[in-house]
Every structure is written in C-alpha cells, then in structure tokens.
MARVEX-581244 format. One line per 5 residues: their letters; for each residue x, y, z of C-alpha. Coordinates in steps of 0.05 Angstrom, whole numbers. Each point is the difference from the previous one (the first is absolute). Layout:
BEGIN
a> X Y Z; ...;
//
This chain:
BEGIN
xxxxx> -53 -88 384; -8 -6 -72; 50 -23 -49; 13 10 -74; 32 -66 -42;
xxxxx> 25 21 -73; 17 -53 -60; 6 -10 -67; 73 42 -12; 48 -15 -43;
xxxxx> 37 0 -60; -32 15 -74; 13 29 -71; -19 65 -16; -66 -3 -33;
xxxxx> -22 -56 52; -45 -9 51; -8 -11 74; -54 -5 61; 10 13 62;
xxxxx> -34 -14 63; -7 24 69; -44 -33 53; -18 32 67; -4 -32 52;
xxxxx> -23 13 77; -76 26 11; 24 76 8; 8 8 -78; -71 -14 -28;
xxxxx> -17 18 -75; -56 46 29; 45 50 32; 59 -8 -36; 27 25 -59;
xxxxx> 60 -42 -37; 57 23 -39; 65 -20 -41; 63 44 3; 71 -17 -24;
xxxxx> 62 30 23; 65 -9 -55; 67 -1 20; 25 72 25; -74 28 -10;
xxxxx> -52 20 35; -61 -40 17; -49 8 -54; -74 -7 -9; -25 -50 -48;
xxxxx> -72 -25 18; -63 2 47; -62 -20 12; -60 41 12; -76 7 9;
xxxxx> -2 34 -71; 52 -45 -28; 68 -10 -13; 48 56 0; 65 -5 -35;
xxxxx> 70 42 -1; 15 32 -76; 61 -47 -8; -46 -66 0; -73 23 -29;
xxxxx> -19 -42 -54; 46 -49 21; -18 -27 66; -68 -13 36; -12 -5 72;
xxxxx> -51 -59 24; -34 -21 67; -25 -67 14; -37 13 83; -17 -66 2;
xxxxx> 72 -15 3; 26 72 27; 51 -1 -48; 16 56 -53; 33 -9 -74;
xxxxx> 46 30 -47; -5 -19 -65; 57 35 -38; 3 -4 -81; 56 21 -44;
xxxxx> 48 10 49; 58 36 -12; 74 5 27; -18 69 48; -51 -43 33;
xxxxx> 59 -37 31; -21 13 73; -15 -37 80; -77 7 -10; -37 3 69;
xxxxx> -63 -3 20; -37 42 53; -65 11 32; -31 55 33; -74 21 29;
xxxxx> -48 38 -55; -12 70 29; -36 55 -46; 52 45 -27; 58 -49 3;
xxxxx> 54 9 -55; 5 -78 -21; 67 20 -30; 37 14 62; 32 -48 33;
xxxxx> -13 43 64; -79 -29 -3; 28 -73 9; 7 -30 70; 23 -76 -17;
xxxxx> 48 -20 -57; 26 -65 -32; 77 -28 0; -2 24 -74; 17 -49 -63;
xxxxx> 50 19 -50; -21 2 -77; 60 4 -42; -15 11 -76; 53 -13 -56;
x> 11 36 -54;
//
C-alpha cells in the first residue's frame, strides 16, 4: 500500500517563500501511472485545489497562479510545491495527493485522488 508524507510547512511572513515536499512510498504509487497534486484547507472552508502535475505540465488554481510552482523528481518519487509571494490567505493545511492518470480526468477535483498525505500546516503572518 502506498503512502504520502509531506514536509516543509511552517510560519512565514507575508511576501516570503516556503517549499513543501511530498514523498511517495510503496510500489503502488509510480510516477509513470500517478498524477500528484496539492490541495489545501483553511479553517471553516472547503478543501481547495492548489496545483497538480500532468503530462502536459503543471495545473494551478486561480488563487496561486504565478506565485506557486509544482515540480516532480521522479527518481526520488517526490513532488514539490514552491510557494512564493505568500499571502495571509494562503494559510491552511496543505495536503499532498496521488491519483492514477486517466484520459479525461479532471485533476483539479479531489475525487480523482486515491492517496492522501497527513497534511502540513502553512501559516502566513501579515
């Protein structure tokens, strides 16, 4: 059974940067077969799509476009989320997810993803 483990969260001032990492373990999660994504959830709010890998490149939520970058190191089975120009509204628990590539899938939807990490807190102070 595969597992996802996130790291890199923390407290940062507005305008600062953080890089989150998510490492997949277990043979069931392979970079050949699985898209990887980041979602976030702030207190009292629904889970929100942040970014995902795809065969054609990164996909981003509107609120993070131009500020966040998703990348993948297949040799390490790790996906990264580089977050720049952070804002207080970026404060949330960030979750890594993995879901099988499939034609026609909407990788911005959490229903695509089978595996989830435990989450890492990101807090941006004003």
